[in-house]
N, C-alpha and C positions, 0 to 999 in steps of 0.2 A: 473582511471580504475575501473569500477564497475562490480560487479557480477550480472548476470541476475536476480537472486532472490532478490538481493538488489534493483535493478531497479523496480521490481514488487511491493516490499513493499513500495517504495517511491512514488508511484502514488497517486495523490491527492484523499483523501477520501471525502465522502459526507459531506457537511457542517452541522453544528448543526441546523441551521435554516431549511434546507431541511429535516433533520431527524425528527425534531419535527413536522413540517407540515405534512410530510408523515404519521407519526404515528397518528396524530390527524385525518387525512383523513381515515386511516384504522379503527380507533376506531369509528368514526362517521358512517362509512359504515357498520361496524359490528353491531353497536347499531341499526341503521335504519333497517337492515335486520332482526335482532331479534325481534324488535318491530312489523315489518310488519308480520313476521311469527306467532308471538304470537297472534297479533290482528286477523289475518286470522283464526287461529285455534279457538280462542274464539268466533269469529263471526259464524263459521260453527257450533259449538256446540250450541250456542244460537239460531241460525236459525233452526236447527233440533228440538230443544226443543219447539220452537214456532210452527213449522209446526205440530209436534206430538200433542201438546196440542190442537191446533185449529181443526185439523181433528178428533181427538178423541171426542172432544166436539160436533162436527157436527154429527158424526156417532151416538153418544149417543142420540142426539136430534132426529135424524131420527128414531132410534129404539123406542124411547119413544113415538113419534107421531104414529108410526105404531102399537104399543101396545094399545094405547087409541082408535085409529080409524082404523079398518081393511080396510076401503076404502081409506086410506091416500096414496097419490102419490107424490113422490119427483119431484120438478121442477128444472131443471138445470138452472144455471145462467151463466154469462159471464166468471166467474172464477172457479166455482165449478160444477163438473159433477159426477153423481153417476152411477156406472155400477154393474149389477148382474153377477158375474163371473160364477155362475152355469148355466146361460143362455148364451151359446156361441155366439148366434146371436147378432150382434151389438156391440160386445166387441172388441176393437182394439187389434191387434196382440201383441203390446208391453205390454199389461196388462196380457196376458195369461201366465200362468206358474209362476207368482209372488207369493212368499210365504207371509204369514201373517206378518204384520209389516209395517214400514215406508220405502218408496223407494224414493230416491232423484234423480233429474236429469233424469227423464224418459220422453222420447219424445212421446207425444200423439197428433196425428193429426198435426204434424209439429210444435208443441208448447212444450216448456220445462215445465215440470210439476213435482209436488211432489204427490206421491200416498200413501194412507193409505189403506191397505188390512186387513179386519177384518171379522171373521165369525159372523153371526147373526142367532139366533134360528128361527126367524120368516121369515127372508128374504134371508137366505143362505149366501154365501160369497159375501161380498160387497167390492167394490173398489171405494173410494172417491178420485177424481182427482182435484187437485188445480193447476190452470194455474199460473206459476211464470215467464213467459217469460219477462214481463215488469220489474218485480222485479230483474231478473237476469241481464238485461241490465243496470238497475240503479246500481246494485252491481258491475258490470264490470267497469262502469264509476267511482264509488267510489274507486275501486282498482287502476285504472290508475291515478286518482288524488292523491292517497296516494303515489304511486311510484314516480310521478312527484314531489310531495312535498318533498319526501326523497332525490331525486336528487338535488333539489334546496337547501335543507338543507345542503347536503354535499358540494355543490359548495360554499355556503355562509360561511360554516365553514372553508373551505380551504382558501378563501380570507381573512376572519377575522384572521385565524391563521397565514397566511403569513404576514399580516400587524402587528398583535400583537406580534408575535414571532420576527419579524424583529426589532421592538422597544426594545424587551427584550435583544436580542443577539447583537444589534449594539455596545454597549459598549464593550462586550467581543470580537467582531470582531476587533474593533479599538485597543484593548489591544493586541490581537494576531498579528496585523499588526506591532505594535511598537516592539513587541518581535522579529518578523521576520527581522526587520531592524537593530537589534543589530549586531555589528561586533567585532570579537575577537581582543583584544588588543586596541580597541578604548578607549580613556580616558573619564571619566566623563559621562558615559552613565546611563540614568535613564528611568524608565517607568512611564509615566503619566497616571493617571486614568481618563478616559473621564467622562463628566457630565452624570448624570443619571445612573451611574453604581451602582450595588448592593454592599452590605457590603463584600460579598465574594471576589469580584474583588479587593477591597482595601486590603484585606488580601494577595491575590496572588501578587499584585503589590508591597506591602511592603516587602514580602519575596524575590521577585526578586531583588528589589533595594538593599536589605541587601546583597544578594549574589553578585551582581555586585560590590558593594563597597568592600567587602572582596576580591573578585577576583582582583580588581584593585590594592589593597594593595599587594596581592601576586605577581602580575606581576611586580610591582615596586621593590619588594624585589628580585625577580628573575633577573631582569635587573641589579640591583646593584651587585648581586653576580657574574653575568657574566662579568661585567666591572672589578670587583676586580680580578676574576680569570684570565681574559685576561691580566691584568697588572702583576699578580704574575707569570704567565706561560711564558710570553714573555721574562722576564729577564733571567731565566735559559736557555731558547732556544737560546737567543742571546749569552750567555756565551759559550754554546756548539758549536754554529756556529763559534764564534771567535777562540775558542781553536782548532777546526778542521782546519780552514783556516791557523792558525799559524803553526800547525803540518805539513800541506802540504808544507809550505815554508821552512821547515828544510832540510838542505843538508844531503845527505846520507840516506834518508828515503827509506826503502826497497820497491821494486815495489808492492809486495803483500799488504803490509801495506798501501801504498799510494792508492791502488785500494779500499781497505776497507774504508779508511778515506773519499775518494771521494763519496763512496756509502753512508756513514753516512751523509755527507754534503748534498747530493742530497735528501736523505730520509728526512732530517730535513727541507729542503725547501718544500717538499711535505706536511709535517706535518704542517708547517706554513700556507700553502694555505688551507689545510683542516680545521685548527683551525679558520682561517679567515672566511671560509665558514660557520662553525658552529655558529660563532658570528653573521654573517649576518642573518642566518636563525632564530636565537633566538631573535634578536633585531629588525631587519627591513628587512623582506623577500623581500620587493619591490626593495631593492637595488641590487638584483641579476641581474636584467636587465641592471643596470648601469655597472656591472662588465663584460659584454659580449664584445667579440671581435671576429674578423674573425679567424676561425681555419681551418687548413688543417687536417681534421679528420683522413685521412689515415695515415699521418705522426705521428699524436699524438697517434693513435692506436699502431703503431709500437713501439713508445717509451714506452708506457704503458706495452706492452708485454715484452720488454727487461727488464724493471724494476722489473717484477714479475718472471723472469726465475729462480732467486735464490731460490724461494719457492719450486722448484721441488726437490731439495735436492738429496737424494739417491733413490727416487721413480722411478719405471720403467714407467715414464710418460714424454710425450713430448708435446710441444705447436707448432701447425702448423697453417698456414694460409689457409683459404678457399679462396673464391673469395673476394678480397679486391679492391673495385673501388674507384677512386679519388672522394672525397666529401669535400665540404666546407660548414661550418655552422657558425652561429653567436651565441656564447654562452660563458659563463665563462669557461676558460680553466681548472681551478682548480676543478670546479664542474664536468665537463665531465671526467677528469682524475679520480676523486674520485669515480664516479658512475661506470665507466667501470672497473676500478681497483678492486673495491669491488666485482663485479660479477666474474671477472677473478680469484681473490684470493679464492673466495668461490668454484669455479670449481676445482681449484688445491687442496684445502684442503679436498674436499670430493671425491677425486679420488685417486686410488692406482696405477693403471697402465693403459696404453693405450695412447690415443691422445686427447688433448683438442684443438678443432678447433675454430679459431676466424675468423669471416667474417664481411664484411662491404659492404652494397649496395650503389648505387649512391644516393639513397634517404635519406641516413643518418641512416640506421637501422643496429645496431651492434648486431651480433649473436654470442653467446658463447655456444658451445656444449661440454659437458664433458662425459667421460665414467664411471662416478661414480655409486653410489648405486641406484640412481633414487629415485623418489617419487611416491607414490600412488595417486589415484584421490582425496582421502580425504585430503592428505597433500597439493596437489595443490590448492584445494578449500579453505583450511584454509589460505594459503599464499595470495591468491587473496582477501579473506575477510579481512585480516589484511591490505593489501594495500588499499582497499576501505575505511576501517575505519581509516587508518593512525595510527594504534595502534602499540606499540613497539613489538619486538619479531620477530622471523622468522628464516629461515634456514641460511640466509646470515650473515657473520660476518662483521668486520670492521664497516663502518658507518651504516650498517643494512638496511633492507628493509624499515623500517619506514622513514629513512632519504631520501632514493631514492624516496619513494612515495611523500614526500614533494617537492623534486626537480621536479618530474614529474608534480606536481600540479602547481608550480609557473612558470615553463619553458615550459609547453605544451608538455612534453614528455610522452611516454607510455612504461610501462614495462609489459612483459608477460612471464610467466614461465610455462613450460610444460615438460612432461616426454618424453624420447626418447625410441625407441624400438631397441634392446631388453632391454636395461637398459641405465641409464644416464639421464641427465637433459639438457634442452635447455632454455637459457635465452635470450630474445629478447628485446633490449632497442632501442626504436624508437626515435631518436633525430630529426626526420623530422619536429617536431613542431617549430624548430628554424633554418630554412634554410637561407642560404645567399641570400640577396636581389639581 
C-alpha cells in the first residue's frame, strides 16, 4: 500500500548520462549563441567604422579637388554616387531629410546603400552613396554559414558527449545495477567494481562491501538470538499449557474457574501461533505460503469476535455484525487471526461507548468500524506512510501496523484505514489476494 506522493517520488529520474549530455548541449548552445551575438556586434561596429572612414576620405578628396580646380566635376561609379542635397532635383526621396553623419541600410534606387551626409563650404550639403547590395548578400551568406556551423557544432558536441559520457558512466551504471540486485537477507553478497571504473567507484564499492559484511554478521546474530529466544520461551509456555490442562482434569473444579482456565489455555494456543508467526517472519518469510490452508473466513471471524468480547469489560460498548457473507480463502489461519484480532482489539481499546461493527464481503474484505475518537487527515496520512515504509509505530497495538504491513506484503493483502463521520475509524483488511482456487 503506497501513498500517492510516495509513488510520485519513486518515478524514475533522468539518468546521469542524459543529464550530462543535456547540460553539455545547453552549454554549447549558449556558447555558440554568445559567440554569434558578439561576433555580429563586433562585425557591425567594424563595418560602420570602415564605411565611415572610406566615405569621409572620399568626401575629403572631393572637397580637395574642388578647392584646387573650380571646374572639377565628380564622376559617379558603379558603387559610388554623389548627390547635392541643396539641389532637390535628381535627389532620391530616401536621401531627403537625412541629417549629417553616416546612415546604414538606406535603399537608394532599389539598392541597399550606406550614405554619408556632410556639409561643404564650396559645394553645399553633400550625400555620398556607397552601394553595398553585393556586400550585404555576401554578409548574409556568411551569417547563414556561421549559424549552420554552430548547429553542426552542437550536433557533433551532442554525439561526442553521448559517446564519451557513455564510456565514463558505464562503470557507474554497472555498479548501480549490481546494487539494485542486492536482496535483503541473502548471504555473501558483494559488489564487484567493473573494469575501467574510476577510483571513486572503488571507494564506494569498498564502503558498500564493508556494510554488507557487517550487516550479514548482524543478521546472523539476530537469527541466533531468535533461535535462542524461541527455545527459552517455548519451555515456560509448555509448562503453562501442561499445568493448565492438568488443572482442568482435577475433579471438583468450579465452573467459573474452569471457564477461566480454558480461556488461558486457548489464549496460550493463540500466543504459540503468534510466536510461530513472528519466528517465520524473522527467519524465513517465504515459509508463510507453506503454512497456508483453506479457511472458512466467516467462521473464523466469528471465533475471533468471541475471543475478544472479554475486552469490552465494563464499557458501554458492544460488538455487532454487519453483512457477513460466506467466504473461503487459502491463507495461514494464525496469520489471519492475528491480523483481524489486532484490528478488532485496537477498535475496542480506542472506543468508550457505542457499537463496533464487523463485516465481511464475499471477496474476502473484512471491515471493522468503531465509534472511537477518530483520526484526523494528518494521522491517517502518517499511518499510510508508515505502512508504505514498513516502519515501526502506529495507532494499533498488539502485533502493530508494521507487522500487518509485512503480512500484506508477503501474502498479497491490502490494509486501508480511514476516518468515519461524525467520528470513529474504519479499518479495511482486503484478504482477496489469497482467494481459494
